[in-house]
C-alpha angles and dihedrals in degrees: 000000000000119000129179143180129209135173098212097185094225121359094215101069091027097052097100089052093048093049092048090048093050089051095050103035095036100204116186090217129019122189113205131197138188095029092165092207140090120261093257091053095058112116095244095157095052091052092044091059087066092053099263131124121206139213109195135183119192132149106173144340101296113060133004134151137207144182118218116194141173094184099063135294117224141154095022115196123190119200134006132278107271091357112185126229129224118228087348092300127115122228128209099232109132137045130169133196142161113244121180092338093311121113112218136179123199109205136185106192116208115263097232092215098213138344094260095047120099086230088073091060089046089054092054092046090049091052089051089054089050090055090051091049092050090053090055093044092054089062088069089073094222125129102272140202136166115201140167144080105337095174088220128107104215095210139013088256088064091070122068092227115011091189090070092054101044093113097033139093120258093056105049123124095244091053093048090046088058089057090047089054089058091050089050087061089062101269124135130208104242098217112211127214117242119238088214137015122018102282130053105236115177103190132051123176116242092243112123113276099011096108100040090044091047095237092158148123136233102230101133106086144179114213113188138178121242094271094053096038090051091052096054112121097169140359128182145160110243100221090172089073090060093058132086133031121340101357128166114259087241130068123218123253114220122200125188117205133192093218 
């Protein structure tokens, strides 16, 4: 089985790229984040023509997540257990489904903005709800993975220059403790191989030179239970998808499993 995750930074303008990528890479399941569209506006028909069915969750034009599968799509769950709101508004940031006997969650963790912003507290509360949801999901007894844009760099090596982020979100101790809490539940960080350079960054800001100079971050992650982690035969960041005209600022992660 081949699974993948990709923050597409708006499915509308990125749709041709996503369709081409599905056709060439042929994942069995693709988790998408940052759709920037409501559920009804997702391009279900275009994806269906390639043999995939989709479960989408979108509320407005800012977040949104989906799971695209050609190996079945069952028991769809939208939203986390006890998920917090921000400024009394709900976000569409998490969706779970069972695909080919594998239980997956596609997540788009809040950014946090900056340490003094209420969005940072919202991010930590959201991560706590994710931990609670993972605990419940593990009771299903299915092979399990949660993957997506976590907006957290797990280690200093996952940022191109940690000195520039010392007072920023994405690298703080509370955020990294939230990732450690997921690992304490028995999940492993499936570390991908880079297709270029010595470290597998997944995000590069659009500012000129950041991508070609590899000034990036590893914030898109795949966290898997022992069954899934033990079945990994390959994992890589597809830098090619970040190239060309009008790309997302994130690259997909592709994971091959012997399941």
